[in-house]
N, C-alpha and C positions, 0 to 999 in steps of 0.2 A: 244512697248518694244520688242526687239529681243528675240528670244528663247534662253534659256540658261540652264545650269546645276545647280540644287539647291545644294549649298554647304554652311554649317555653318549658315543656317538660312537666307542667302541672295541669290539673283539671280546672279549666276556666268555667266557673259555675254560671248558671243563669242568673238573671237579675235578682231573683228572690234570695239567692245565697252568695251574692257577689262579695269578694273580700272587703273587709272593713277599710275605711280610709286611713285608719291609724297606722297600719303597716307601711303604706306609701308615704305618709307624713314622716315616719321615722326614718325611712330611706333618705328622704330629702334632707331632713335635719341632720342625720348622721353623716351625709355627704358634705354638707356645708360646715358643720362643726367638726372638730377633729384637729388636724394639723394646722388649719387656719387659726384655731384658738391660740396656738403657740407662736405663730408668726405675727399676729395682730399687735400684741403689746410691744414687740421688738421694733416693728416698723412704725409704731405710733410714737416712738421716743422723740422724734423731731417735732411733730405737730402737737404732741401731748394730749391731755385728757379731753378738753372740750371739743376741739376740732376732730379728735378721733371718733367721738360719739357722733358728731355731725356727719363725718365721712361714712361711717358704717350705716347710719340711718338712710342717707341719700343713696348709697350703693344698694342697700336692701330694696328700696322702692324700685329702682331701675332694673335690678336683676329679677325681682319677682315678676314684673310686667313683661320683660323680654321673654321669660319662660312661658308666660301665658300666650305670648304671640307665637311661640313655637307650638304650643298646644293647639291654638286656633288653626294653624296651618296643617299640623299633623292629622287633625280630624278629617281632612279631606282626602286622606290616602288610606290604603288598606292597613289593618293592624299588623305591626311588624316593620312598617316602613320607618326608616331613620333618616338622618340628615342627607345621606347620599341620594336617596330617592327624592326627598322634598326639594332640596336646593337645586338639583339638576332640572327638575320639572318647572320650578318657578323662576330661577335666575340664570339657568343655562350652564353649559359645561365649564366655562371659565371660572365663574363664581364657585361652582361645585368643586373644582380642583383645588382652589384656594381654601375653601371651607374644609374639605377633607383633610388637607395637609394640616390645617389648624386644629381640627378636632383630634386627629391622630397624635399630633405633637403634644397638645395639652393633656390628653389622656395618658400618654406615655410618661410625660415629664412629671405629672402629678403622682402617678403610680410610683415613679422613682423617688419623688420627694417623700412620699409616705413610707417607702421602704427605708429611706435614710432616716426619717424621723422616728419610725418604729424601731429601727435598730438602736438609735440613740437612747430612747426612753427605756427600752428593754435592758440595755447595758447599765443605765443608771439605776433602775429598779433592782436588778440582781445584785449590783455592788452595794447598794444602800441597805437592802434587807437581808441578803444571805452572804455578803462578802465574796460573791463569785464574780470573777472578772472574765467576761466573754468578749472576744473580738467583735467589733461592731458589724463587720461585713457578715460574719456568721449569724449574729443576732438578726440582722435584716433579712438574711436568706430564710431562716426558720420562720420568722414573722410572716413573710410573703407567701411561702409555700403552704403554710397552714391555712391561711385565709383564702388562697386561690381555689381550694377545693370547693368551698361553698358557692363561689361564682360559677364554677364549672357545673355544679350539680343543678341549680335552678334559681330563678328569681325568687321563688318562694323561700328557698333556703336562706338567701340574702335577707329577705324580709324578716324571717324569724330571728336570725342571729343579730341583725342590726337593731331590731326592737329590744332584744335582751341587752345588747351593748349600750343602747341609748338609755335604757332604764338604769343600768349600772352607772353610766356617765352622770346622769342627773343626781343619783344618790351620792356618788363620790365627789362630784363637783361641788354640791352644796355643803357636804361635810367638810371638804377642804377649804372652800371659799369662806365658810362661816368663820373658821379660825383666822384666815387672812383678813377678812373684812373687819372683824372685831379689833384687829391690830392696825388697820389702815389709818393713815394720818392725813388730815385735810391739807396740811401744809405741803406734803409730798405730792398729793393728787393734783393740787392746783399750782405746784412748783412755785410756792409763795416766796421762797428765798432768792429767786433768780433776779427779781426786779424787772422781768420782761412783761410787756403787755400782751393781750390776746392777739393783737395783730402781728406780733413778732413771730408767733408760731405758724401763722397761716401759710407762708411759702413752702413749708415742709409737707403740707397736705398733699400736694400733687405727686410727689415721689411715692407716697403711700397708697395712692388710689389703685394701682394694679394689684397690690396685695389684698386690698379690700374686695376688689372684684373676684379675685381667686378664692376668697373666703366664702363667697356665696355662689360658687360654681357647681350647680346641680343639673344644668340644662340637658346634658346627655342622658339624664334619667327620665326626661319627659316621654320620649318614645317607649322606654322600658315600662313606664307606668301604664301607657295605653295598651301594651301587650298584656299587662297584668289585669287591668280592669276592663279592657274593651273600650268602646267609644262612649265613655261616661264623663263628659266634661265637668259636670258639677262636682263629682267625687274627686277628680284629678285636681280641679281648682282648689278644693278644700285641702288636699294633700300639699300642694305647693304653698298655699297661704299659711297653713298651720306650721309646716316644716320650716319655712324660711323665717317666719316670725319668731319661732322658738329659738332658732339659731341667733337671730338679732338680740334677743333678750339675754341669752347666755353670753354672747360677746360683750355686751355692755356691763353685765355683772362682773365678768372676768376683768374688764378694764379697771373697775373699782378695786378689785383685789390686787392686781399687779401694779398698776400705776400709783396705787395708794400705799405701797410698801417698798417698791424699788424706786429710788430717786432717778430723775432724768439723767444726772451725771453717771449713775451706776449702770445705765444701759450701755454706755460706751464699751466697757470690756466685754459685755455679752455679745454685742455686734461684732467686735473684733475677733471673737472666737467662732464666728460663723452663725451665731444666733440659733443653733440647733436646740431641740426640745430639752435635752438633758441639761444643757447649760442654763436655760431659763429656770428650770425646776430647782437646780442647785442654788441659783442666786436667790430665789424666793425662800429656800430653806435657810440661807444665811441671814436674810432680812428678818424672818420671823422664826424664832426658835420654838417650833411646835412639831414634834415628831409625828403626831397623829395626823395633823393637816398635811405634812409633807408626804406621808405614806398614801393618804387618800388622793393627793394630787398625782402621785406617780401612777396609781391605779387608774385614775381618770385619764391620764395621758396615754396609757396603753390602750384603753378602750376607745378613746377619741380617735387616735390615729387608725386603729383597726376599722372603725366604722367608716371613716373617710375613705380608706383604701378599698373597702368593700363597695361603697357607692360609686366611686370613680371607676374602678375596674369593671363593675357591672355595666356601666354606660359604655365604656370602651369595648367591652365584650360584645354587646348588642350592635354597636356601630360597625365593628369589624365583621360580624356575622352577616350584616346587611351588605357591606361593601365587598366582601370576598365571596358572598353567596354560598357560605357554608350552611348546611341544613341543621336541623335541631336534633339530629340523632346523636347517639353517644359518641360516635367517631367524629361527627361534624362539630360537636361541642368541644371535643378534645383538640381538634385542629384550631378552633377559635381560641381556646385557652392557651395553646402554645403561642399563637400570634400575639395574644394579649400580654402574657406575663414574661416571656423570655427576654425581650429587650430591656424592660426596666430592671429585671433581676441582674442582668449583666452590668448595668450602670451602678446598681446598688452595691455590687461586690467590688467593683474597681474604683468607685468614687463615693464613699459612704457619707461624706460630710457636706453635701450640696443642697441641704434643705431650703435655706432662705433664698439662695440664688435660683433654685428651681421654681419656687413659688412665684418669684418675680417674673420670670420668663413665661410661666404659665398664664399669669395675669395679662401679659402683653398679647400673647397669641389668642387667649380666650376672648378678647374683645371682638374678634371677628365673628365667632359663632355664638356668643352669648349676648351680643348687643347689635352689632352692625348688620349681620346677616338676618337675624330674626326680624328686625325693623324693615329691611328691604323685602324680605320674603313674604311678610304678612300683607304688605301693600299689593304685591302681585297676586297673592292668594285671594284677596278680597275682590279684585277685578276679575279673576278667573272663575272663582267658585261662589262668590258672595259670602255669606256667613250662615249656612244652613243649620249648624249645630251650636256654635258658640262664637261670640265676638268680644274682644277685649274692649273695655270702655276707653274713652279719651280721644277716639278718632285719629285724624291725621296728626294733630298736635302732639299726642303722646308718642306716636311713631317717631317723630323727629326728635323728641326729647331723648328717647332711647338711643337713636342713631348718634346724636350729639354726644351723649355720655360715652359711647364706645370710642368715638374720635378723641375725646378728651383724655380718656384713660390711655389709649395707645400713644397719643402725643406725649403724655406725661412720662411714660416709660422710655420712649425714644430720646426725649430731652435729657432724662436722667442718665441714659447710657453715654451721652456725650458730655456729661458733667455740666449741663446747662441748667440744672435745678439744684437748689440747696439740699444736701443730704446730711443727716445727723449720724455720727458726730463730726 
């Protein structure tokens, strides 16, 4: 074994044996895909198919580039530095406090959402395949504790298990989606019987934007990737670009499968039942009588939520380690793991059905540290450090596009909270 630098409990090899970009890309894709896969069709019911694809593509563009702005800034600090270090140095204590609250809130609420979603899909799977009825809070507890072990162990462990999960997700996704896609109906996908024009769906787009943003939320993993690869911007750029683009493709294919089989009117009852994962999977099973596709979809759902939970909790774990100044020893990682997993586990036990609500609030808070702060931070970083290692293209114009996107998403969610936006049904 070549000599290397010990980072995050794994041997960080020299440039000649640096880890492949594939593992990092899988962490990014696995974080983005997952529970977001099951919230996107539900929140797309208002704006429906064409606007849903547009919203996802636009969100992907903005979220990819805001992540690259975090990378550009992060490269100017020591390996292991996360948001607490970067924001405090570039934007000051006030912004750092706001950002830390936002990062912590989003990390915790997404972990809770994935425990809720994981419990729901596990319950549905056991009931459909084995006839076993398990309380959802117990299913969520088992789901979370089993995966928390890998996050506590190391980033490399998350890399390996996420790569396996994403491989399984791709196989089961396409096996299930093939069955649903062959049965999809163009009249349902384009809502042909409604008599509504394309412009009629547009107002519903704004209420869905926070959910689209949350579906591409990988940004807390950017400092984690720099811990893993070192200061290798080209490799990390490849991870972010490949991972997020794969997520976009899967989301769009998934829209064809879901919105092509479940009519817009039939999404009403799904939303009324809280829009949790098991409810959507059950509705698809009723729409398309295909046991094989339904079983594959359940398997995909389990792996998708697991991969998202791993990616989100890893980012929260590294953020808390930096913020709380816990070291990377076994006891230090144990303390960080307790701080990471205990709060969302409590929420998952006492309120197991908050999946869609949690995703929406995560999208609101995430605008701060996935769009607004990265745009402001990179401006200061360029003035302070220049761009010695890497610079995102687009100059000042792109910075303000990302900032404006964050304001638009946050404003949309706030208007929705006060019933100032049309919400379906």
